[in-house]
TORLUM-134715 format. One record per atom (N, C-alpha, C): x, z, y; residue in three letters. Coordinates in pm, whole numbers, plus 50000, padded with zeros to 5 digits. Example, Ala and Ser with C-alpha at 12.3 -4.5 7.8 and 13.67 -1.06 7.14 Angstrom:
513195078049431ala
512305078049550ala
513205078049670ala
512855070849775ser
513675071449894ser
512905078750003ser
This chain:
500855000049880unk
500005000050000unk
500885000050125unk
500524992450228unk
501324992250348unk
501295005650419unk
502345008250496unk
502425021150563unk
502215019650713unk
501525009050757unk
501335006850900unk
500055013050952unk
499265019250866unk
498085026250911unk
496815017950913unk
496905005150884unk
495704996750883unk
494994997150749unk
495705001750646unk
495085003750516unk
495275018150474unk
494425022450381unk
494445036350338unk
495775039850274unk
496235052050298unk
497485056650240unk
498665051750320unk
499515060650364unk
500685056850442unk
501905064050388unk
503045057450397unk
504325063450360unk
505115065350487unk
505245077750530unk
505865080850658unk
506845092250641unk
507695093650742unk
508675104650741unk
507985117750779unk
508675128750753unk
508135141950786unk
507875143550936unk
508795139051025unk
508505140451169unk
507235133151211unk
507005121151156unk
505805113651191unk
504565120951139unk
504645126051017unk
503525133550960unk
503225145951044unk
504265152751092unk
504075164551176unk
503475160651311unk
503865148951363unk
503295144151489unk
501805141451475unk
501445134751365unk
500025132151338unk
499245145251326unk
499825154751253unk
499165167751236unk
499035174951370unk
500055173551456unk
500015179951587unk
498905174551675unk
498775161251677unk
497695155151756unk
496325158951700unk
496245159951567unk
494995164351505unk
494645178451550unk
495625187251552unk
495385201151594unk
494955201851740unk
495585193751826unk
495215193451968unk
493765188951984unk
493395178651909unk
492035173251917unk
491005183851879unk
491215190351765unk
490255200251717unk
490185212251811unk
491335216751860unk
491345228151953unk
490575224652080unk
490815212652135unk
490125208652258unk
488615207052235unk
488225202052118unk
486805200552089unk
486125214252087unk
486745223952025unk
486195237552022unk
486065243052163unk
487125241352242unk
487105246252381unk
486035239152464unk
485915225952445unk
484915218152520unk
483515222952488unk
483215225152360unk
481875229552322unk
481565243452376unk
482545252252373unk
482325265552430unk
482055264552579unk
482835256152648unk
482665254352791unk
481295248352823unk
480865238652743unk
479555232452766unk
478445242852759unk
478445251252656unk
477355260752638unk
477405272152740unk
478575274752799unk
478655284852903unk
478465278953042unk
478495265653053unk
478395259153183unk
476995254353213unk
476295249053112unk
474995242953135unk
473885253153123unk
472965252253216unk
471805261153215unk
470755256253116unk
470575242953110unk
469595236953020unk
470315227252927unk
470015228352800unk
470655219752700unk
469835206952685unk
469885198752789unk
469135186252788unk
469775176752888unk
469325164252885unk
469825154352980unk
470915145752920unk
471055133852975unk
472035124152924unk
473455129352937unk
473755135853049unk
475115140753070unk
475485151352966unk
474565160652942unk
474805171352843unk
475015165552704unk
474085156952660unk
474165151852524unk
475325141952505unk
475675134452607unk
476815125452594unk
478115133552580unk
478215144652652unk
479375153452634unk
479425159052493unk
478285163452443unk
478245169252309unk
478615158952203unk
477975147252207unk
478235137252104unk
479665131852112unk
480175130152233unk
481545125452248unk
482525135552189unk
482275148352213unk
483185158652159unk
483105159452007unk
481895159051954unk
481755159251807unk
482395146751745unk
482265135451813unk
482875123151763unk
484375124351750unk
485005131251846unk
486455133151841unk
486855140651714unk
486115151251682unk
486435159251564unk
486245151151436unk
485115144051426unk
484835136151305unk
485855124751291unk
486175118251401unk
487155107351399unk
488515112251350unk
488945123651400unk
490235129351360unk
490255132851212unk
489185139251166unk
489105142951024unk
489085130550936unk
488365120150980unk
488285107850902unk
489655101550880unk
490465101050983unk
491805095150968unk
492725103950885unk
492525116950892unk
493325125850807unk
493005123150660unk
491735121750627unk
491325118450490unk
491825104650450unk
491795095250543unk
492145081250519unk
493635079550495unk
494445085250583unk
495885083350576unk
496505090350454unk
496125102850434unk
496765110850330unk
495965111250200unk
494925102750194unk
494125101250073unk
493605114450018unk
493205123250111unk
492555135550070unk
491195132550007unk
490625121150048unk
489435115649983unk
489815101949928unk
489615099649800unk
490045087349735unk
489095075649760unk
487905078349810unk
486945067649837unk
487195062349979unk
487895050749987unk
488275045450117unk
487085041050200unk
486055036050134unk
484865031950209unk
484205044150275unk
484185055250204unk
483635067550262unk
484485072050381unk
485805070850369unk
486695074450479unk
486425065950603unk
486235052950580unk
485985043750693unk
484655046950759unk
483665050450678unk
482365054350734unk
482515066650822unk
483295076550776unk
483515088650855unk
484245085150985unk
485275076650977unk
486015072451096unk
485095065651196unk
484225056751145unk
483305049451232unk
482285058651294unk
481735067951215unk
480745077351266unk
481345086451374unk
482655088451367unk
483315096151473unk
483785087551587unk
484275075451554unk
484845066851658unk
483835061751757unk
482635058351710unk
481615052951801unk
481205063251907unk
480805075451870unk
480465085151975unk
481665089452058unk
482855089251999unk
484055093252074unk
484335083352187unk
484345070252155unk
484725060152253unk
483535056052340unk
482445051852274unk
481255048052351unk
480695060252423unk
480765071852358unk
480275084152421unk
481035087452549unk
482345084852551unk
483125087252672unk
482645078352786unk
482355065752754unk
481835056652857unk
480465061152906unk
479645066252815unk
478315071052854unk
478425083552941unk
479415091952913unk
479665103652998unk
479975099053141unk
480875089353153unk
481215084053285unk
479995077553350unk
479235070253271unk
478035063453321unk
476995073553368unk
476815084453294unk
475745093953324unk
475975101053456unk
477235103253497unk
477455109953624unk
477475100153741unk
477425087253714unk
477285077653824unk
475955079653897unk
474945084453823unk
473635086853884unk
473725096853998unk
474725105353996unk
474845115654098unk
475165109754234unk
475835098354239unk
476325093354368unk
476005078654393unk
475615070954292unk
475365056654311unk
473875054354337unk
473555048554452unk
472165045854486unk
471745031754445unk
472705022754431unk
472405008854396unk
472075008054247unk
470815006254212unk
470385005854073unk
470954993753999unk
471274983254074unk
471834971354008unk
473194974453947unk
473994982654013unk
475294986453958unk
475114994553830unk
474135003553833unk
473865011753715unk
473445002853598unk
472554993453624unk
472094984453517unk
473234975853465unk
474084971153554unk
475214962753513unk
476174970553423unk
476454982953459unk
477364991253378unk
476734994453244unk
475414996853243unk
474714999553117unk
474814987353024unk
474624975553077unk
474754963452997unk
476184961652947unk
477154965153029unk
478554964152989unk
478854973352871unk
478304985452872unk
478534994852763unk
477914989652634unk
476694984252642unk
476054978552524unk
476854966852470unk
477344958152560unk
478134946652518unk
479444951052453unk
480064961652506unk
481314966452448unk
481104971852307unk
479944978152286unk
479634982952151unk
479544971152053unk
478844960752094unk
478654949152005unk
479964941551984unk
480804940552088unk
482014932452079unk
483204940052020unk
483324952852055unk
484544960152022unk
484364971151917unk
483154972651865unk
482924982551760unk
482504976151628unk
481534967251634unk
481004961151512unk
482034952351441unk
482664942451507unk
483644934051435unk
484834941751377unk
485484951151452unk
486594958551391unk
486174966751270unk
484954972151273unk
484474979851158unk
484364971151035unk
483804959151051unk
483684949750939unk
485064945950887unk
485994943150980unk
487354939450939unk
488074951150873unk
487764963350916unk
488374975150854unk
487924976650709unk
486634974550684unk
486154974850546unk
486834963950463unk
486944951950522unk
487584941050449unk
489044943550422unk
489764949750518unk
491184952450501unk
491454962750392unk
490464970750360unk
490614980950256unk
489824977450130unk
489474964750118unk
488804960049998unk
489864955949894unk
489454952649772unk
490434948249671unk
491174935449709unk
490614927549801unk
491254915149845unk
491364915249997unk
492374922050050unk
492444924350196unk
493064912850275unk
493684903150209unk
494484893150279unk
493744885950392unk
492504881450373unk
491834874150482unk
491464882850601unk
491484896150584unk
490984905050687unk
492064912750762unk
493214914850698unk
494204924050752unk
494774919450886unk
495214906950892unk
495794901951018unk
494764901451130unk
493554896051107unk
492544896451214unk
492224910751259unk
492224920151164unk
491944934051201unk
493024939451293unk
494284936551264unk
495384941151348unk
495284935651489unk
494904922951501unk
494764916751633unk
493544922251707unk
492424923051637unk
491174927251702unk
491234941851744unk
491974949951670unk
492124964051707unk
492754965351845unk
493744957051872unk
494394957252003unk
493444952252112unk
492684941752079unk
491704936552175unk
490674947252210unk
490214954552109unk
489214965052132unk
489774976152221unk
491044979852199unk
491664990052282unk
491704985652428unk
492124973152451unk
492154967752586unk
490744967452645unk
489754963552565unk
488384962452613unk
487814975752657unk
487984985952573unk
487444999052608unk
488185005252726unk
489505003252731unk
490265008552844unk
489835001952974unk
489634988852970unk
489174981653089unk
487804986553134unk
486924988953038unk
485594993753071unk
485645007253141unk
486445016353088unk
486525029653149unk
487195029053285unk
488165019953301unk
488795018253432unk
487785013153535unk
486935003853493unk
485914998453582unk
484935009453625unk
484465017353529unk
483505027953561unk
484145038353653unk
485395042153622unk
486095051953707unk
486305046453848unk
486595033553859unk
486815027453990unk
485525027454072unk
484395024154007unk
483105024454076unk
482805038654123unk
483085048254037unk
482825062154072unk
483665066354193unk
484955062954194unk
485805066754306unk
485355060254435unk
484945047554427unk
484505040354547unk
483225046454604unk
482265049354517unk
480995054954562unk
481165069354609unk
482045076954542unk
482295090754585unk
482925090954724unk
483775081454748unk
484415080454881unk
483355078054989unk
482415069154964unk
481345066555061unk
480435078655076unk
480115085154965unk
479235096754968unk
479855108255047unk
481135110755025unk
481805121755093unk
481915119255243unk
482045106655282unk
482065103455425unk
480735107055490unk
479625104255421unk
478315107555473unk
478055122555473unk
478605129355376unk
478385143755363unk
479165151655467unk
480225145955522unk
481075153155615unk
480435153055753unk
479835163955791unk
479165164855920unk
480165167656031unk
481085176656008unk
482145179556102unk
483475177456032unk
484475173956109unk
485785171156049unk
486375184155995unk
486715184355869unk
487455195355808unk
488245189655692unk
488975198155628unk
489895193455526unk
489285193255387unk
488185200455366unk
487665201755230unk
487245188555167unk
486415180255233unk
486025167555170unk
487215158755135unk
488175157955228unk
489365149855200unk
490155155155083unk
490275168555074unk
491005174554963unk
490295172154831unk
488965173554833unk
488195170954711unk
488305156454670unk
488225147354768unk
488305133154737unk
489645129654675unk
490715135154732unk
492045132554675unk
492145138054534unk
491545149854512unk
491565155954379unk
490835147154278unk
489645142154318unk
488875133554228unk
489625120654198unk
490285115154299unk
491065102854277unk
492205105554181unk
492905116854199unk
494025120254110unk
493545121853966unk
492385128353949unk
491845130253814unk
491525116853749unk
490895107753824unk
490545094753770unk
491785086153744unk
492795087453828unk
494045080353803unk
494695085553675unk
494635098753654unk
495165104553530unk
494435098853409unk
493105097753417unk
492325092153306unk
492755077753278unk
492975069953383unk
493415056053365unk
494785055453300unk
495695064053342unk
497035064253283unk
496985068453135unk
496085077653102unk
495945081652962unk
495445069952877unk
494495062052933unk
494025050152861unk
495175040352837unk
495995038552940unk
497125029252926unk
498145034352824unk
498285047652814unk
499225053152716unk
498785050352573unk
497455050052550unk
496935046752417unk
497295032352382unk
497125023452478unk
497475009252457unk
498965008052430unk
499775015352507unk
501225014852486unk
501645019552349unk
500965029852298unk
501275034852164unk
500955024352058unk
499825017352075unk
499435006851980unk
500404995151986unk
500754990852107unk
501674979552122unk
503074983252076unk
503384996152073unk
504695000552026unk
504854999951875unk
503794995951805unk
503904994051660unk
503785006651579unk
503195017151636unk
503015029651561unk
501505032351551unk
500805023651482unk
499355024751473unk
498915037751409unk
499695042451310unk
499295054851243unk
499335066751337unk
500245066651436unk
500295077251536unk
499215075051642unk
499015062351679unk
498035059151783unk
496645064151749unk
496265063751622unk
494895067551583unk
494615082251614unk
495525091051579unk
495305105251608unk
495675108651752unk
496625101351809unk
496955103251951unk
495745099752037unk
495015089351999unk
493825085352073unk
492785096452073unk
492595102951958unk
491635113951953unk
492045125252047unk
493345128452048unk
493825139152136unk
493625135352283unk
493925122852317unk
493775118452456unk
492315118552499unk
491405114252410unk
489995114452445unk
489485128752464unk
490045138052391unk
489645151952411unk
490135157052547unk
491325152852588unk
491845156752719unk
490995150452830unk
490635137652813unk
489805131052914unk
488445137752927unk
487915142352815unk
486605149052820unk
486705162252895unk
487835169152883unk
488005181752954unk
488055179753105unk
488535168053148unk
488605165453292unk
487215164153354unk
486185161553271unk
484825160253324unk
484385172853396unk
484785184453345unk
484365197053407unk
485085199153540unk
486295193653551unk
487005194253678unk
486275185953783unk
485885173753745unk
485185164753837unk
483855170853880unk
483055175253785unk
481735180653817unk
481835193353900unk
482805201753867unk
482985214053942unk
483345211454087unk
484215201854111unk
484605198354248unk
483405193554328unk
482615184754269unk
481435179454339unk
480415190454368unk
480195199154270unk
479205209754288unk
479625219254399unk
480895223154403unk
481345232254507unk
481225226054645unk
481565213054654unk
481485206354782unk
480035205254829unk
479145201854736unk
477735200454772unk
477155213754816unk
477465224554743unk
476945237654780unk
477425241654919unk
478705238954948unk
479235242155081unk
478545233855188unk
478425221055162unk
477865211855260unk
476395214955287unk
475635218055181unk
474215220955197unk
474005234255271unk
474835244255243unk
474695257055311unk
474985255655460unk
476015247655494unk
476345245355634unk
475275236955701unk
474735227355627unk
473685218955682unk
472455227255716unk
472125236755628unk
470955245055652unk
471145254655768unk
472365259755784unk
472605269655888unk
472805263556025unk
473125250356031unk
473415244256160unk
472555231956185unk
471405231356117unk
470605219256120unk
470145215556261unk
470005225756348unk
469495222556481unk
470525215056564unk
471805215156523unk
472845208256598unk
473255195056536unk
472635191156426unk
473105179656350unk
472175167856365unk
472775156156364unk
471975144056355unk
471635141556209unk
470555134356179unk
470155132156040unk
471255125255960unk
471445129555837unk
472405123155747unk
471685111755676unk
472225099555681unk
471545088055619unk
471225090655473unk
469945089455437unk
469485091155298unk
469705105155244unk
470115114455330unk
470395128255287unk
471195128455157unk
472405122655159unk
473165121455035unk
473525134754971unk
473775144955057unk
474125157954999unk
472965163654919unk
471745162454975unk
470575167354904unk
470345159454776unk
470535146254784unk
470375137854665unk
471355141954557unk
472595144254597unk
473605148154500unk
473275161754440unk
472825171054524unk
472485184354473unk
471345183554372unk
470295176054409unk
469175174654317unk
469605167354190unk
470485157554203unk
470965150254086unk
471715159153992unk
472535168154049unk
473275177353965unk
472335186853892unk
471335191753963unk
470425201453902unk
469545195153796unk
469035183053823unk
468055177153732unk
468685168453625unk
469835162353653unk
470435153353555unk
471585159753482unk
472465166453552unk
473605173053486unk
473235187053440unk
472235193453506unk
471785206853469unk
472935216853465unk
473795216053561unk
474995224353560unk
474795236953643unk
475445247753601unk
475405260153675unk
476735262853743unk
477605252753752unk
478905254953813unk
478715259453957unk
């Protein structure tokens, strides 16, 4: 059996095996921490943002376990291993995009952008999830030759596709947050600018993490990339609480000042701060 990670069973050195185990441990630890944080952060266990966080985190754990079973043949049924990997990979990757999509509602007023991003996520599922899964089953069949090379190529295409999608969503979020914060700033102070810079830095970090996954795959270490990807997705999911917390604190400050000084203020176009506050309460259901 080949040891490149595209087929079940790998022959690797002890350092590589320890690296895979390390990324697996990071993924599982972060998933536990994320779930604890979710249940202590959210007031109501409902809404797209809540459930996308939950499913994305559970997907990370299942995906990591699936590859552990697949690589080290802890389960001898390779088709069962692939099913476990797929059941974890879909919510992990698509779920991350849905998490990003769900918080766009907080700041994006243009419904056409929301619909376009929703269609993009559906298209990415059809293009970058279904074909690789079929090729993965074929590559681990008794006659893998027709499937193995296409699977290796398509896996890289899928990584580029999902990374591009998340970069697009993050870019839309940063652009709209920038416009929203300008409207929310009634008097010049440093807080909105500091929050905006923080949000930009967080989103840039997410983009760099996506690029690091691609770099690992292009570096020819697919067996490491699979568990490294799970660890990175768990880190990206943890940044969601940083983003939401920053927005919530800014909105609470802005709304309290707006209420206390309303007689001196000109109307804020579309009352974006109020819209954001209501969006957080009704869609994200956060108590931050």
